[in-house]
N, C-alpha and C positions, 0 to 999 in steps of 0.2 A: 503496499502498498506504499509506503514511504517514496518507492521509485515511478509514482505514478504518468511523470513526466521527464525522463530522461535525456531529452534531450533540449529540453529549457531550460538553457542558463541564466534565466530570471526566477525559477521555482524556488519557492521558496525564502525567497532575500527580499524582505519590504524596503520601500521607496528610500524610505530613511537610511536603514543599513546600506543601500547602497548608494548616496549621499553622502555619506558621510566618508566612505572608501573610495570615493569620487575627490573627495576634500582633501582627506586622505595622503591621496598617494599626488592630485596637479596641484592643491593651494586653490585656493580661490579666486585671484589673479588669474594663473594659467587657465583653469577650467573656466572664465570669463570668456579669454582669449578662444577656447575652442567651440565654445559655443557662448556667443553674443547676446546675452541677458539678464533684464535690469537686476536681477535677484542675486545676479550672480556678480555683477562688475559695481551693484554704487551696496553698500551698505550693508553685503551677504552676512546670512544666517541660517541656520538649518533650517528653524521653522517658517522662516518667512521663502525660504526658495522651496518647501514641501507645501508650503499654504500656494505657491505660483504653481508648480509641478502638477498635484493632485486636479486643479481644475483647467488647467493648461494643454491640451491630451500630443498636440504637437511637439511642448518643449520637452514635456514629459518621454516622449517613441524618441527623443533627439540625444536626451539626458542615459536612455535604457541603450540606445545605439553606440553611447562613449562607451558606455560599463561592458557591452558586449565585446566592444572592438581591442579592450583591453583589461579584458578580463584574465586573460594568460601572462600579461606584463605584471600586474599586481599582484596576480599569485607564484610568481613567481621571486617577488621582490619581496614578499612577505615570508618565503621562505626562507630565501638570504636572512633579512631580519632573524627567523626564529634561530637561526643555525649561528648567531654573533652570539 
C-alpha cells in the first residue's frame, strides 16, 4: 500500500517540505532567479510562498518541475553531507 505511486517523485512529499528543500538547496535569491515570482524575490518566507503556491497552479507547477529536475542533485548533496 505504501508504494501505490512508485513512479511519482512527488508522492508523499508535502508542498512545504518541497519548498523547504528547494530553499535549503538554492537559497531565496537563487530560487527567485530560477522561478521569477514575487513571493521568492520580495521579502520571501515559507508561509507567504505556501499561500501563493496553493492559490496559483501555474506557479506551483513550476516549483514542482524545478524540484523534480533537481531531485537527484539534492539527494546526492544530502548524502554527502551525511557522510561528513
